[in-house]
Each structure stands twice: as structure tokens, then as C-alpha cells.
RODO-2510 file (C-alpha; in nm, 4 decimals, decimal comma):
residues 115
     n   res          X          Y          Z
     1     q    -0,5480     1,2580     1,3817
     2     v    -0,5944     1,0127     1,0865
     3     q    -0,5519     0,6402     1,2027
     4     l    -0,4705     0,3423     0,8927
     5     v    -0,5203     0,0136     0,9956
     6     e    -0,3909    -0,2368     0,7350
     7     s    -0,4721    -0,5783     0,6565
     8     g    -0,4471    -0,8699     0,4475
     9     g    -0,0339    -0,9757     0,4761
    10     g     0,1121    -1,3279     0,4855
    11     l     0,3193    -1,5639     0,3187
    12     v     0,2986    -1,6657    -0,0914
    13     q     0,4844    -1,8479    -0,3256
    14     p     0,6330    -1,6832    -0,6377
    15     g     0,3872    -1,6377    -0,8750
    16     g     0,1062    -1,6056    -0,6332
    17     s    -0,1126    -1,2980    -0,5464
    18     l    -0,2078    -1,1109    -0,2006
    19     r    -0,4342    -0,7620    -0,1506
    20     l    -0,3873    -0,5628     0,1074
    21     s    -0,6674    -0,3566     0,2365
    22     c    -0,5935    -0,0186     0,4580
    23     a    -0,8714     0,1239     0,6516
    24     v    -0,8769     0,5490     0,7573
    25     s    -1,0497     0,6956     0,9964
    26     g    -1,0148     0,9735     1,1656
    27     n    -1,0336     1,3740     1,0972
    28     i    -0,9804     1,3094     0,6933
    29     f    -0,9737     1,5954     0,4383
    30     s    -1,2067     1,6058     0,0924
    31     v    -0,8476     1,5933    -0,0692
    32     y    -0,5651     1,3663     0,0215
    33     t    -0,3283     1,0782    -0,1361
    34     m    -0,3235     0,7296    -0,0580
    35     g    -0,0056     0,5127    -0,0840
    36     w     0,1546     0,1682    -0,0185
    37     y     0,5397     0,1817     0,0697
    38     r     0,7674    -0,0970     0,1614
    39     q     1,0378    -0,1638     0,3379
    40     a     1,2927    -0,4342     0,3006
    41     p     1,5560    -0,5733     0,5514
    42     g     1,8546    -0,2939     0,4916
    43     k     1,6968    -0,0820     0,2663
    44     q     1,5065     0,2492     0,2901
    45     r     1,1512     0,2635     0,3108
    46     g     0,9745     0,3666    -0,1087
    47     l     0,6950     0,3841    -0,2612
    48     v     0,5472     0,1048    -0,4325
    49     a     0,2061     0,2875    -0,5534
    50     r    -0,0164     0,5893    -0,4789
    51     i    -0,4032     0,7254    -0,5918
    52     s    -0,5324     1,0841    -0,5559
    53     t    -0,8579     1,1592    -0,4750
    54     g    -0,9528     1,1774    -0,8210
    55     g    -0,8329     0,8648    -0,8760
    56     t    -0,4688     0,9328    -1,0663
    57     t    -0,2234     0,6361    -0,9883
    58     n     0,1510     0,6320    -0,9936
    59     y     0,3521     0,3083    -0,9484
    60     a     0,7120     0,2242    -0,8781
    61     d     0,8995     0,0764    -1,2398
    62     s     0,9397    -0,2456    -1,0475
    63     v     0,5884    -0,3438    -0,9777
    64     k     0,4375    -0,1639    -1,3100
    65     g     0,2009    -0,4450    -1,4566
    66     r     0,1804    -0,6526    -1,1578
    67     f     0,0108    -0,4316    -0,8832
    68     a    -0,2874    -0,1819    -0,8825
    69     i    -0,4034     0,0585    -0,6207
    70     s    -0,7476     0,1191    -0,5851
    71     r    -0,9603     0,3152    -0,3522
    72     d    -1,3601     0,2909    -0,2258
    73     a    -1,4711     0,6424    -0,0930
    74     a    -1,7757     0,4875     0,0710
    75     e    -1,5557     0,2965     0,2822
    76     n    -1,2560     0,5002     0,3405
    77     t    -1,0507     0,2324     0,2176
    78     v    -0,7431     0,1497    -0,0069
    79     y    -0,6254    -0,1701    -0,1581
    80     l    -0,3254    -0,2557    -0,3068
    81     q    -0,4095    -0,5925    -0,5409
    82     m    -0,0524    -0,7373    -0,5878
    83     n    -0,0235    -1,0776    -0,8682
    84     s     0,2876    -1,2322    -0,9889
    85     l     0,4772    -1,1542    -0,6865
    86     q     0,8391    -1,2708    -0,6484
    87     p     1,0856    -1,2835    -0,3733
    88     e     1,2111    -0,9435    -0,4316
    89     d     0,8858    -0,8060    -0,3266
    90     t     0,8901    -0,9486     0,0013
    91     a     0,9044    -0,6627     0,2732
    92     v     0,7042    -0,4943     0,5229
    93     y     0,4337    -0,2772     0,3441
    94     y     0,2693     0,0421     0,4703
    95     c    -0,0523     0,2554     0,4452
    96     n     0,0352     0,6161     0,4286
    97     w    -0,2171     0,9180     0,4149
    98     n    -0,0932     1,2418     0,2970
    99     l    -0,2016     1,6076     0,2440
   100     g     0,0805     1,8251     0,1575
   101     d     0,3292     1,8273     0,4404
   102     i     0,1059     1,6080     0,6310
   103     n     0,1671     1,2361     0,6546
   104     y     0,0225     0,9544     0,8563
   105     w     0,1168     0,5669     0,8406
   106     g     0,0122     0,2208     0,9034
   107     q     0,1985     0,0102     1,1622
   108     g     0,2707    -0,2251     0,8925
   109     t     0,1944    -0,5306     0,7306
   110     q     0,4481    -0,8262     0,6608
   111     v     0,4680    -0,9689     0,3042
   112     t     0,6914    -1,2653     0,2292
   113     v     0,7072    -1,4100    -0,0992
   114     s     0,9201    -1,7469    -0,0870
   115     s     0,8601    -2,1220    -0,1923
***
């Protein structure tokens, strides 16, 4: 089992910034991918960003240049720095741990961008 605990969500004005954190614990293998997904009301959950143990990153087109994913291997923590936030970024953000067909999810953290 892998446990994921997210933090850092909240309310921010358009153009503002937030940093999400996801602490990982449990039966962690040495090679896995961490990612952030989001789900807005009435929409499907979709990929925001992910990072491999080797440091390779992927981003959704809608967040490229504004969001940055990083990981602290020593702390087993992954971060999502979100800048220039817009109302369309409003969603519940979920941390994900992936190894092949195995996925674990955090409980989700709400991000609301509104004036």
C-alpha cells in the first residue's frame, strides 16, 4: 500500500500563485511516476503534470509555462508550483502514484481561483 497526503490548496485571486505538496509513504518502489491530476465540476479528471524518478516531466498544454512539478526524493514529496492562476484552473487537484497498472490517489485538495 502507498499513502498520499496532499496539502496547499485554497482560494487565490487570478494571477496569483499556490504550491501543492504531496507526501508519499508506504511500500514505495524505487522506480515510479508521480503526478498531479485535476477534476473540475462536470468534467473528467485529467493530467496536469507528472514526473518520473529520472526527472522527466510532462505537462498538460493548458499549464505549460505556468506550472512546475518537482520532487524531493529524500522527503518522498512531490510539489506542484502553480503561477499565473486563472479561473479555469479551479478544480480539485489529486496526487497520483503510478507504477505500470498500479495507481494510488490522494484525497484531493480544492484550488479555487476567483476575485
